[in-house]
Rosetta silent file (secondary structure, phi, psi, omega in degrees, C-alpha in Angstrom):
SEQUENCE: MDTTLHSQLLILTPEDNSRLFSLCGKLNEHLHLIEKRLGVLIKQRGYTFAVSGQREAVEQACITLSDLYDEAEKKPILAPQQIHMYLQTIIKNPQKPQDSRMEIRIKHGAITARGENQVRYIRNMMQYDINFGIGPAGTGKTYLAVASAVNALETERVSRIILVRPIVEAGEKLGFLPGDISQKIHPYLRPLYDALYEMLGFEKVNQLLERDIIELVPLAYMRGRSLNDSFVILDEGQNTTIEQMKMFLTRIGFNSKAVITGDITQIDLNNRQDSGLIHTMEVLKNVAGISFTQFQPSDVVRHPLVQSIVEAYERYNANQEKKK
SCORE:     score description
SCORE:     0.000 S_00000001
   1 L     0.000  130.416  178.151   97.042  139.923  153.980 S_00000001
   2 L   -78.817  116.084 -177.854   97.588  143.622  154.521 S_00000001
   3 L  -107.250    7.139  176.969   95.232  144.825  157.337 S_00000001
   4 L   -63.810  137.987  178.582   96.787  148.297  157.601 S_00000001
   5 E   -82.288  137.691 -178.992   94.235  151.092  157.290 S_00000001
   6 E  -124.515  152.137  175.554   94.817  153.459  154.364 S_00000001
   7 E  -128.375  149.636 -178.481   93.269  156.774  153.506 S_00000001
   8 E  -149.642  135.990  179.309   92.863  158.474  150.176 S_00000001
   9 E   -94.889  134.467  174.876   91.468  161.880  149.089 S_00000001
  10 E  -129.361  125.428  178.167   89.353  162.069  145.925 S_00000001
  11 E  -112.133  121.124 -176.497   88.229  165.362  144.367 S_00000001
  12 L   -91.910  133.040  176.113   85.549  165.023  141.665 S_00000001
  13 L  -133.608  158.579  -12.492   85.534  167.443  138.731 S_00000001
  14 L   -70.067  159.901 -179.397   83.917  169.292  137.089 S_00000001
  15 L   -71.822  129.548 -178.133   81.680  170.563  139.835 S_00000001
  16 L  -153.276  110.612 -173.854   78.028  169.835  139.134 S_00000001
  17 H   -61.169  -40.385 -178.086   75.496  169.896  141.969 S_00000001
  18 H   -63.234  -43.171 -179.082   72.959  167.652  140.220 S_00000001
  19 H   -66.272  -39.344  178.283   75.584  165.001  139.461 S_00000001
  20 H   -64.573  -39.900  176.482   76.870  165.125  143.014 S_00000001
  21 H   -65.400  -38.703 -179.566   73.376  164.663  144.458 S_00000001
  22 H   -66.513  -37.730  178.451   72.773  161.741  142.088 S_00000001
  23 H   -65.683  -47.167 -174.872   76.013  160.126  143.179 S_00000001
  24 H   -74.104  -36.424 -174.494   75.409  160.530  146.899 S_00000001
  25 L    80.434  167.905  178.981   71.687  159.690  146.781 S_00000001
  26 H   -63.920  125.525 -177.060   68.962  160.820  149.110 S_00000001
  27 H    55.008   36.481  179.153   70.328  161.212  152.606 S_00000001
  28 H    61.755   24.663 -173.763   73.657  159.798  151.272 S_00000001
  29 H   -63.753  -28.515 -179.723   72.052  156.351  150.831 S_00000001
  30 H   -74.229  -36.812  179.144   74.352  155.545  147.865 S_00000001
  31 H   -67.445  -38.272  179.461   77.507  156.378  149.892 S_00000001
  32 H   -65.058  -37.084  174.895   76.242  154.255  152.751 S_00000001
  33 H   -62.517  -43.578  179.984   75.718  151.346  150.284 S_00000001
  34 H   -64.653  -43.503  178.589   79.235  151.725  148.978 S_00000001
  35 H   -58.094  -48.954 -174.989   80.654  151.856  152.560 S_00000001
  36 H   -67.036  -40.852 -175.287   78.750  148.696  153.522 S_00000001
  37 H   -77.883  -33.050 -178.257   79.573  146.651  150.417 S_00000001
  38 H  -100.375   -7.756  175.323   83.257  147.603  150.185 S_00000001
  39 L    71.677   41.632 -178.700   83.967  147.838  153.889 S_00000001
  40 L  -127.224  170.796  173.986   85.290  151.409  153.865 S_00000001
  41 E  -116.671  128.662 -176.295   84.454  154.726  155.602 S_00000001
  42 E  -119.472  123.840  172.976   83.628  157.679  153.356 S_00000001
  43 E  -114.026  127.815 -176.696   83.666  161.329  154.620 S_00000001
  44 E  -119.321  133.525  169.642   82.371  163.880  152.172 S_00000001
  45 E  -137.229  106.995 -175.786   82.643  167.643  152.036 S_00000001
  46 L    61.805 -124.212 -176.906   81.396  169.081  148.771 S_00000001
  47 L   -96.684    7.334  179.214   83.288  167.472  145.935 S_00000001
  48 E  -106.217  128.243  179.565   86.094  166.064  148.183 S_00000001
  49 E  -118.017  128.365  173.857   85.772  162.510  149.490 S_00000001
  50 E  -105.173  116.026 -176.034   88.037  161.076  152.137 S_00000001
  51 E  -115.334  131.702  179.098   87.999  157.240  151.958 S_00000001
  52 E  -134.268  147.613 -178.785   89.629  155.059  154.531 S_00000001
  53 E   156.538 -163.931  174.753   89.925  151.280  154.964 S_00000001
  54 E   -64.877  148.606 -169.940   92.097  148.516  153.602 S_00000001
  55 H   -50.327  -51.790 -176.474   94.171  149.531  150.602 S_00000001
  56 H   -62.871  -42.851  178.990   92.348  147.407  147.983 S_00000001
  57 H   -65.796  -39.091 -179.366   88.894  148.453  149.228 S_00000001
  58 H   -63.589  -45.358  175.810   89.861  152.083  149.299 S_00000001
  59 H   -60.479  -41.612  177.815   91.042  151.888  145.701 S_00000001
  60 H   -64.937  -37.475  177.370   87.868  150.154  144.626 S_00000001
  61 H   -67.404  -34.778  179.272   85.764  152.789  146.371 S_00000001
  62 H   -68.890  -41.568  177.164   87.559  155.652  144.707 S_00000001
  63 H   -58.098  -43.747 -178.703   87.168  153.981  141.351 S_00000001
  64 H   -62.850  -48.510 -177.376   83.435  153.476  142.154 S_00000001
  65 H   -61.668  -44.809 -177.232   82.881  157.137  143.155 S_00000001
  66 H   -65.089  -46.591 -179.675   84.703  158.469  140.061 S_00000001
  67 H   -60.901  -46.945 -178.950   82.858  156.109  137.660 S_00000001
  68 H   -65.505  -30.475  178.055   79.474  156.753  139.119 S_00000001
  69 H   -69.755  -36.179  175.597   80.039  160.502  138.999 S_00000001
  70 H   -65.763  -41.053 -179.747   80.790  160.137  135.286 S_00000001
  71 H   -70.210  -24.660  178.642   77.711  158.090  134.856 S_00000001
  72 H   -68.888  -18.214  177.145   75.548  160.626  136.629 S_00000001
  73 H   -73.723  -28.015 -177.469   76.318  163.000  133.710 S_00000001
  74 H   -87.481  -24.146 -175.669   74.474  160.640  131.337 S_00000001
  75 L  -118.252  145.575 -176.766   71.448  159.835  133.494 S_00000001
  76 L   -66.512  -31.041  179.898   69.072  162.343  135.246 S_00000001
  77 L  -151.815  139.310  174.538   69.216  160.278  138.484 S_00000001
  78 L   -91.538  130.238 -178.700   71.092  157.195  139.622 S_00000001
  79 L   -91.561  154.348  177.034   68.863  154.599  141.261 S_00000001
  80 H   -57.207  -32.368  179.781   70.046  152.417  144.161 S_00000001
  81 H   -64.896  -32.576  177.823   69.758  149.284  141.979 S_00000001
  82 H   -67.721  -38.544  178.096   72.334  150.836  139.560 S_00000001
  83 H   -63.351  -45.672 -179.082   74.752  151.447  142.485 S_00000001
  84 H   -60.580  -44.023 -176.200   74.148  147.831  143.638 S_00000001
  85 H   -70.868  -36.591  178.515   74.820  146.344  140.201 S_00000001
  86 H   -60.795  -43.004  179.743   77.959  148.485  139.700 S_00000001
  87 H   -62.057  -41.670  178.071   79.262  147.202  143.120 S_00000001
  88 H   -57.131  -45.704 -177.020   78.517  143.638  142.044 S_00000001
  89 H   -63.950  -49.696 -172.231   80.647  144.207  138.925 S_00000001
  90 H   -71.368  -28.671  175.587   83.630  145.821  140.668 S_00000001
  91 H   -70.340  -41.504 -178.794   83.675  143.162  143.391 S_00000001
  92 H   -71.945  -34.714 -176.350   83.621  140.334  140.915 S_00000001
  93 L  -137.457   71.902 -172.932   86.130  142.013  138.543 S_00000001
  94 L   -63.894  -28.285 -175.198   88.088  144.655  140.418 S_00000001
  95 L   -76.124  -37.526 -175.211   90.827  145.096  137.870 S_00000001
  96 L  -136.197   66.384  178.185   88.631  145.859  134.797 S_00000001
  97 H   -57.506  -31.642 -175.945   85.048  146.766  135.837 S_00000001
  98 H   -65.969  -21.221  178.445   84.639  148.548  132.476 S_00000001
  99 H   -73.856  -15.674 -178.270   84.919  145.155  130.737 S_00000001
 100 H  -112.622   42.712  175.550   81.721  144.026  132.489 S_00000001
 101 E  -146.947  150.796  179.241   79.370  146.707  131.264 S_00000001
 102 E  -156.318  145.483 -177.212   77.615  147.380  128.006 S_00000001
 103 E  -111.293  141.042  169.851   74.960  149.916  126.903 S_00000001
 104 E  -107.341  116.897 -175.252   71.847  149.433  124.822 S_00000001
 105 E   -84.431  125.234  171.240   70.994  152.739  123.164 S_00000001
 106 E  -128.990  171.659 -173.885   67.343  153.736  122.847 S_00000001
 107 L   -64.493  -30.945 -178.438   65.830  157.166  122.082 S_00000001
 108 L   -81.467    1.476  179.719   65.003  157.793  125.749 S_00000001
 109 E   140.181 -140.593 -176.857   68.644  157.218  126.805 S_00000001
 110 E  -139.178  141.170  173.669   70.749  154.141  127.427 S_00000001
 111 E  -105.078  124.660 -177.538   70.155  150.948  129.355 S_00000001
 112 E   -97.869  122.399  170.942   73.357  149.687  130.993 S_00000001
 113 E   -90.701  133.360 -175.966   74.048  145.995  131.341 S_00000001
 114 E  -127.661  144.385 -179.051   76.413  145.205  134.179 S_00000001
 115 L    91.208  149.781 -174.072   78.248  142.025  135.058 S_00000001
 116 H   -60.883  -36.965 -176.811   79.640  139.335  132.831 S_00000001
 117 H   -74.381  -36.870  176.878   76.324  137.424  132.452 S_00000001
 118 H   -62.847  -46.667 -179.827   74.299  140.566  131.555 S_00000001
 119 H   -62.763  -41.996 -179.546   76.881  141.592  128.968 S_00000001
 120 H   -64.094  -39.255 -179.272   77.047  138.000  127.547 S_00000001
 121 H   -59.831  -47.790 -178.878   73.200  137.982  127.406 S_00000001
 122 H   -64.342  -46.542 -177.281   73.146  141.236  125.352 S_00000001
 123 H   -63.910  -37.282 -179.959   75.828  140.016  122.987 S_00000001
 124 H   -63.839  -41.364  179.582   74.074  136.714  122.543 S_00000001
 125 H   -64.896  -32.126  176.143   70.813  138.542  121.614 S_00000001
 126 H   -72.913  -31.588 -175.159   72.723  140.496  118.993 S_00000001
 127 H   -89.736  -43.573 -168.714   74.388  137.403  117.546 S_00000001
 128 L  -102.715  156.051  179.632   71.824  134.564  117.780 S_00000001
 129 L   -84.284  -29.496 -179.877   68.229  134.247  116.502 S_00000001
 130 E  -127.626  125.487 -172.720   66.940  132.279  119.449 S_00000001
 131 E  -133.502  136.135  173.685   68.133  133.104  123.034 S_00000001
 132 E  -111.701  128.589  174.878   67.353  131.743  126.466 S_00000001
 133 E  -113.821  108.938 -174.951   67.924  133.853  129.643 S_00000001
 134 E  -123.136  135.477 -179.772   67.532  131.558  132.651 S_00000001
 135 L   160.621 -179.244 -175.798   68.068  132.401  136.299 S_00000001
 136 L   -67.065  161.512  177.533   66.622  133.818  139.454 S_00000001
 137 L   -58.809  145.198  175.499   64.225  136.746  139.737 S_00000001
 138 L    85.379   12.252 -179.704   65.752  140.261  139.611 S_00000001
 139 L   -97.560    2.804  173.657   68.677  139.542  137.310 S_00000001
 140 L    89.560   12.277 -177.006   67.376  141.691  134.484 S_00000001
 141 H   -56.312  -56.563 -175.590   66.416  138.877  132.069 S_00000001
 142 H   -74.213  -42.780 -178.027   63.121  140.395  130.879 S_00000001
 143 H   -58.351  -48.497  177.971   64.193  144.052  131.234 S_00000001
 144 H   -69.843  -30.519  175.363   67.204  143.710  129.038 S_00000001
 145 H   -64.455  -44.081 -179.628   65.335  141.575  126.517 S_00000001
 146 H   -65.167  -39.621  177.629   62.698  144.342  126.216 S_00000001
 147 H   -61.093  -38.814  176.789   65.487  146.977  125.893 S_00000001
 148 H   -67.296  -36.773  178.452   67.039  144.956  123.063 S_00000001
 149 H   -68.379  -40.673  177.445   63.662  144.686  121.380 S_00000001
 150 H   -65.925  -35.668  174.536   63.078  148.399  121.618 S_00000001
 151 H   -63.268  -46.233  178.425   66.546  149.096  120.164 S_00000001
 152 H   -62.620  -35.107  176.891   65.822  146.706  117.282 S_00000001
 153 H   -69.800  -47.189 -178.626   62.496  148.465  116.567 S_00000001
 154 H   -62.899  -32.299  179.031   63.950  151.951  116.786 S_00000001
 155 L   -92.863    6.515  175.980   66.841  151.017  114.424 S_00000001
 156 L    63.385   27.826  173.161   64.355  149.386  112.011 S_00000001
 157 L   -80.416  -22.517  170.352   65.966  145.959  112.292 S_00000001
 158 L  -136.475  164.060 -177.829   62.463  144.574  112.987 S_00000001
 159 L  -105.604   -5.134  175.777   59.009  145.984  112.272 S_00000001
 160 E  -162.575  162.406  179.206   57.238  144.883  115.494 S_00000001
 161 E  -123.132  134.614  179.593   57.727  143.586  118.945 S_00000001
 162 E  -125.332  115.270 -176.824   55.640  140.719  120.310 S_00000001
 163 E  -108.643  126.257 -170.370   55.674  140.064  124.057 S_00000001
 164 E  -126.950  144.173  173.383   54.175  136.745  125.259 S_00000001
 165 E  -141.254  142.858  171.228   53.423  135.096  128.584 S_00000001
 166 L   -75.863  145.372 -179.742   51.823  131.795  129.502 S_00000001
 167 L  -105.134  105.398  177.016   48.716  132.349  131.622 S_00000001
 168 L  -104.596  109.816 -169.358   48.838  129.996  134.626 S_00000001
 169 L   -90.690  140.101 -176.279   45.580  130.725  136.309 S_00000001
 170 L   -88.910   66.234  176.675   45.187  130.656  140.064 S_00000001
 171 L    83.303    2.500  177.581   41.893  128.718  140.278 S_00000001
 172 L  -126.684  152.552  173.608   40.063  130.956  137.805 S_00000001
 173 L   -98.305  147.084 -176.801   39.418  130.896  134.103 S_00000001
 174 H   -58.121  -32.524 -174.512   39.921  133.966  132.053 S_00000001
 175 H   -65.112  -20.953  179.802   36.363  133.866  130.849 S_00000001
 176 H   -87.507  -12.171  176.437   35.092  134.571  134.389 S_00000001
 177 L   -76.795  144.960 -173.578   37.246  137.663  134.699 S_00000001
 178 L   -74.970  159.845  177.711   35.584  141.009  133.850 S_00000001
 179 L    91.486  176.744  178.542   36.409  142.988  130.690 S_00000001
 180 L   -82.954 -177.744 -169.604   37.576  142.266  127.173 S_00000001
 181 H   -64.102  -34.666 -179.941   40.584  140.069  126.428 S_00000001
 182 H   -67.184  -38.436  178.585   43.123  142.900  126.773 S_00000001
 183 H   -72.489  -31.360  178.652   41.729  143.781  130.228 S_00000001
 184 H   -65.593  -44.111 -176.320   41.633  140.124  131.257 S_00000001
 185 H   -88.117   -8.135 -176.799   45.325  139.540  130.517 S_00000001
 186 H   -55.429  -44.623  176.635   46.639  142.897  131.567 S_00000001
 187 H   -59.304  -31.836 -179.908   47.629  141.815  135.127 S_00000001
 188 H   -73.894  -29.821 -176.961   49.647  138.866  133.790 S_00000001
 189 H   -98.297    7.745 -174.297   51.540  141.108  131.345 S_00000001
 190 H   -54.569  -47.775  176.844   52.082  144.076  133.721 S_00000001
 191 H   -51.494  -35.423  178.558   55.879  143.584  134.082 S_00000001
 192 H   -72.995  -45.535  173.985   56.214  143.847  130.379 S_00000001
 193 H   -53.309  -47.731 -174.649   54.009  146.972  130.208 S_00000001
 194 H   -60.899  -40.337  177.941   56.060  148.602  132.932 S_00000001
 195 H   -63.852  -42.821  179.335   59.356  148.010  131.035 S_00000001
 196 H   -65.382  -47.606 -176.171   57.872  149.463  127.828 S_00000001
 197 H   -58.977  -39.021  178.355   56.414  152.486  129.572 S_00000001
 198 H   -65.595  -39.583 -174.005   59.871  153.263  131.119 S_00000001
 199 H   -90.227  -24.485 -174.737   61.689  152.985  127.766 S_00000001
 200 H  -116.312  -24.521 -171.725   59.170  154.432  125.334 S_00000001
 201 L    91.847  150.042 -174.773   56.766  156.555  127.418 S_00000001
 202 H   -58.741  -47.438 -178.303   53.116  155.966  128.076 S_00000001
 203 H   -65.141  -44.302 -178.152   51.709  157.718  125.022 S_00000001
 204 H   -63.349  -41.718  178.259   54.119  156.143  122.599 S_00000001
 205 H   -62.061  -43.242 -179.443   53.457  152.594  123.869 S_00000001
 206 H   -66.837  -34.826  176.919   49.717  153.067  123.480 S_00000001
 207 H   -65.397  -41.176 -179.438   50.108  154.384  119.984 S_00000001
 208 H   -71.886  -32.561  174.373   52.237  151.362  119.022 S_00000001
 209 H   -62.896  -42.623  177.850   49.768  149.002  120.677 S_00000001
 210 H   -60.094  -37.808 -179.224   46.929  150.531  118.719 S_00000001
 211 L   -86.119    0.879 -178.737   48.840  149.998  115.489 S_00000001
 212 L    61.443   25.446  170.953   49.803  146.412  116.424 S_00000001
 213 L   -77.750  -35.204  167.256   53.519  147.401  116.158 S_00000001
 214 E  -113.075  130.635  175.342   53.694  146.107  119.755 S_00000001
 215 E  -121.530  139.634  173.409   51.565  143.155  120.701 S_00000001
 216 E  -124.970  117.512 -165.168   51.229  141.697  124.172 S_00000001
 217 E  -142.576  148.392  174.632   49.498  138.345  123.986 S_00000001
 218 E   -73.357  150.743 -173.574   48.942  135.128  126.008 S_00000001
 219 H   -56.507  -38.565 -176.371   50.957  132.154  124.777 S_00000001
 220 H   -58.593  -27.612 -176.256   47.832  130.203  123.804 S_00000001
 221 H   -78.056   -3.634 -176.895   46.976  132.932  121.179 S_00000001
 222 H   -85.072  -15.060 -172.184   50.299  132.205  119.320 S_00000001
 223 L   -63.551  131.016  176.304   49.206  128.878  117.865 S_00000001
 224 L    90.759   -4.993 -176.083   49.008  128.918  114.047 S_00000001
 225 L   -94.051  156.058  175.720   50.917  132.185  113.613 S_00000001
 226 L  -124.325  117.191 -168.630   54.134  132.705  111.621 S_00000001
 227 E  -103.453   97.224  177.939   56.186  135.559  112.991 S_00000001
 228 L  -100.294  152.253  173.216   58.397  137.365  110.389 S_00000001
 229 L    53.240   41.293 -174.950   60.380  140.559  110.895 S_00000001
 230 E  -135.913  154.677  171.611   59.688  140.530  114.654 S_00000001
 231 E  -108.040  107.935 -173.756   61.415  140.602  118.006 S_00000001
 232 E  -107.632  126.858 -179.924   59.522  138.077  120.097 S_00000001
 233 E  -118.346  124.662  170.394   59.932  137.679  123.909 S_00000001
 234 E  -104.698  111.676 -177.296   58.413  134.828  125.844 S_00000001
 235 L   -93.982  157.312  178.919   58.519  135.729  129.575 S_00000001
 236 L    56.064   40.902 -175.747   57.997  133.233  132.427 S_00000001
 237 H   -62.090  -17.175 -179.328   59.012  130.405  130.133 S_00000001
 238 H   -67.414  -19.188  178.931   59.278  127.953  133.049 S_00000001
 239 H   -96.438   17.155  170.583   55.456  127.875  133.091 S_00000001
 240 L   -89.805  152.570  170.109   55.051  126.635  129.552 S_00000001
 241 E   -83.316  170.653  178.529   54.388  122.980  128.918 S_00000001
 242 H   -56.893  -46.533  179.335   56.595  120.951  126.667 S_00000001
 243 H   -64.054  -42.160  179.741   54.053  121.161  123.870 S_00000001
 244 H   -66.282  -37.950  178.455   53.609  124.944  124.285 S_00000001
 245 H   -64.654  -46.565  179.168   57.359  125.597  124.150 S_00000001
 246 H   -56.607  -45.623  179.649   57.693  123.550  120.984 S_00000001
 247 H   -59.585  -44.326  178.119   54.723  125.406  119.499 S_00000001
 248 H   -60.453  -48.968 -174.593   56.242  128.789  120.385 S_00000001
 249 H   -63.680  -31.528  179.744   59.711  128.049  119.016 S_00000001
 250 L   -87.649   11.874  172.012   58.273  126.874  115.700 S_00000001
 251 L   -86.717  -20.437 -168.818   56.416  130.212  115.217 S_00000001
 252 E   -65.244  122.200  178.551   59.695  132.002  114.480 S_00000001
 253 L  -104.741 -160.099 -175.939   59.929  133.272  110.889 S_00000001
 254 L   -71.329  147.182  179.091   62.426  135.141  108.678 S_00000001
 255 L    51.954   41.624  178.718   64.318  138.126  110.109 S_00000001
 256 L  -125.390  150.861  170.881   63.036  137.417  113.553 S_00000001
 257 E  -122.711  145.151  177.479   64.587  137.040  116.985 S_00000001
 258 E  -127.171  135.238  177.008   63.188  135.196  119.917 S_00000001
 259 E  -124.206  129.463  179.177   64.171  135.540  123.568 S_00000001
 260 E  -113.900  119.617 -178.108   62.825  133.083  126.149 S_00000001
 261 E  -116.431  153.148  178.676   63.249  134.049  129.822 S_00000001
 262 E   179.957  161.809  178.182   62.512  132.031  132.931 S_00000001
 263 L  -124.000  104.391 -172.991   63.344  130.852  136.404 S_00000001
 264 L   -72.102   -1.806  171.204   63.261  127.120  136.881 S_00000001
 265 L   -89.213   -4.564 -176.709   63.010  127.518  140.648 S_00000001
 266 L  -128.102   59.778  178.192   59.621  129.210  140.332 S_00000001
 267 L   -90.190  124.327 -179.334   57.487  126.745  138.309 S_00000001
 268 L   -97.768    3.327  176.741   53.753  127.036  138.877 S_00000001
 269 L   -71.133  157.915 -178.367   52.805  123.929  136.851 S_00000001
 270 L   -66.450  -37.954  179.793   51.395  120.957  138.871 S_00000001
 271 L  -117.580  116.715 -178.939   54.361  118.723  137.733 S_00000001
 272 H   -52.737  -39.997 -178.483   57.738  120.336  137.592 S_00000001
 273 H   -69.355   -6.035  177.232   58.824  117.876  134.882 S_00000001
 274 H   -86.639   -2.734 -176.134   56.136  119.197  132.516 S_00000001
 275 E   -64.859  125.460  177.873   58.023  122.510  132.211 S_00000001
 276 H   -67.236  -28.386  178.690   58.854  123.253  128.581 S_00000001
 277 H   -69.151  -47.826  178.036   61.857  125.320  129.719 S_00000001
 278 H   -61.423  -40.496  179.841   63.527  122.544  131.604 S_00000001
 279 H   -65.177  -46.077 -177.169   62.813  120.134  128.732 S_00000001
 280 H   -69.238  -28.604  176.677   64.164  122.503  126.043 S_00000001
 281 H   -58.793  -32.934 -179.227   67.348  123.132  127.982 S_00000001
 282 H   -86.012  -43.915 -172.282   68.220  119.523  127.463 S_00000001
 283 H   -68.149  -41.290 -172.153   66.827  119.091  123.906 S_00000001
 284 L  -102.501    7.378 -171.029   68.365  122.291  122.358 S_00000001
 285 L   -61.840  -24.560 -178.534   71.555  122.643  124.346 S_00000001
 286 L  -114.676   15.205 -178.898   73.779  121.710  121.341 S_00000001
 287 L   -86.425  126.919 -179.829   71.717  123.219  118.484 S_00000001
 288 L   -64.989  144.616  175.651   73.658  125.837  116.450 S_00000001
 289 L    90.057    1.482  178.460   72.148  129.295  116.329 S_00000001
 290 E  -127.060  131.925 -176.466   70.636  129.078  119.841 S_00000001
 291 E  -116.164  148.623  177.496   72.228  130.535  122.975 S_00000001
 292 E  -125.676  124.387  175.781   71.646  129.923  126.641 S_00000001
 293 E  -111.578  117.985 -176.925   72.658  132.531  129.221 S_00000001
 294 E   -99.999  112.745  179.868   72.598  131.243  132.863 S_00000001
 295 L   -88.701  152.546 -177.216   72.233  133.991  135.483 S_00000001
 296 L  -116.007  164.089  176.652   73.390  133.480  139.044 S_00000001
 297 H   -53.598  -33.788 -178.632   72.163  134.937  142.471 S_00000001
 298 H   -70.136   -5.797  179.497   75.097  137.357  142.264 S_00000001
 299 H   -94.772   -2.476  178.869   73.530  138.921  139.176 S_00000001
 300 L   -59.306  132.824 -175.151   70.427  140.056  141.102 S_00000001
 301 L  -114.484    7.299  176.239   69.865  143.776  140.620 S_00000001
 302 L   -88.365 -165.265  178.138   67.005  144.278  143.040 S_00000001
 303 L   -47.844  137.215  179.756   67.239  145.028  146.805 S_00000001
 304 H   -48.997  -32.559  179.283   70.390  143.314  148.184 S_00000001
 305 H   -65.260  -24.872  177.142   68.160  141.176  150.376 S_00000001
 306 H   -61.574  -42.675  176.873   66.689  139.569  147.251 S_00000001
 307 H   -58.523  -45.941 -176.544   70.147  138.155  146.469 S_00000001
 308 H   -69.173  -29.915  179.257   70.487  136.859  149.997 S_00000001
 309 H   -68.758  -45.256 -177.242   67.016  135.279  149.823 S_00000001
 310 H   -61.543  -43.942 -177.621   67.793  133.533  146.508 S_00000001
 311 H   -64.974  -39.539  179.021   71.075  132.237  147.882 S_00000001
 312 H   -62.648  -39.732  176.109   69.350  130.986  151.090 S_00000001
 313 H   -66.356  -36.573  177.343   66.845  129.015  149.074 S_00000001
 314 H   -63.743  -44.987  179.524   69.595  127.537  146.968 S_00000001
 315 H   -62.635  -46.591 -179.841   71.506  126.405  150.058 S_00000001
 316 H   -55.850  -50.427 -176.455   68.329  124.945  151.554 S_00000001
 317 H   -63.968  -39.810  178.094   67.441  123.013  148.373 S_00000001
 318 H   -60.385  -47.634  179.803   71.015  121.741  148.106 S_00000001
 319 H   -62.513  -35.989  177.614   70.946  120.475  151.706 S_00000001
 320 H   -67.657  -39.273  177.379   67.571  118.733  151.106 S_00000001
 321 H   -63.730  -39.527  177.063   69.006  116.972  148.098 S_00000001
 322 H   -62.531  -35.099 -178.329   71.912  115.707  150.160 S_00000001
 323 H   -71.533  -21.685 -176.585   69.539  114.240  152.763 S_00000001
 324 L   -69.521    0.000    0.000   67.640  112.170  150.125 S_00000001
């Protein structure tokens, strides 16, 4: 293994102050993240970057800086999670990081999927009518599904979006909560609202909700419906019962797509074996026209500590299983 330190100069062009700020981040937080993850030292003066470290890491860092500078031209501001996910991609596939990214175009811009599993997830949603995205929190399962739904609506491939969640109540019944049904269920559906507001804007979402082009409903309210020409997302699928999952899957009509997301390590049901998601993974695994995308802790796009937490829990659970 070559442990010799190498240095390389990188000059970014064309000069653009807003892109440079977006690349570096507030107080150079993006540069510090790149240094920490790739094990390099970056010294910056204007548009010139001096990168030092082991040869492979220096080359990866220069590719990262150049690619992210290009990406800063497309986006008003790069967020730390975008830097984190790019680094995940280049570390896992240093030769061809561009092969592990894909964009979903919406009117407000583009949503970038990074990493092999996110790209596979997007392609599966384009190809198959029923898709499962399964894995730990923070891997983009719900966010990318909502982005795909918005794209399908804007390109008129479907006429409505239906977002569904099971309501697992923490010791309270909905009837005892204040407000009408939309106000009662709003806290349960908040992550879906947040994704929609980001992609469509607050006013547009409210307009589409009023016209029932977008529906956000509890799973129990799906019984008896037949959903044609729709993009349907069932979030938190691990908290459905076996009967509820079967009921949901049999609602799908003509020209419709369904995406079911869930994390089987975070089941809130009293009996884990009652989870409709775990059951359906076994029942439907070989059914044509249905895809399963399994996300891993390395796909987490939230704070880097979230990935470490997920991995720590997996190690602990594995050790507990060995002791049995």
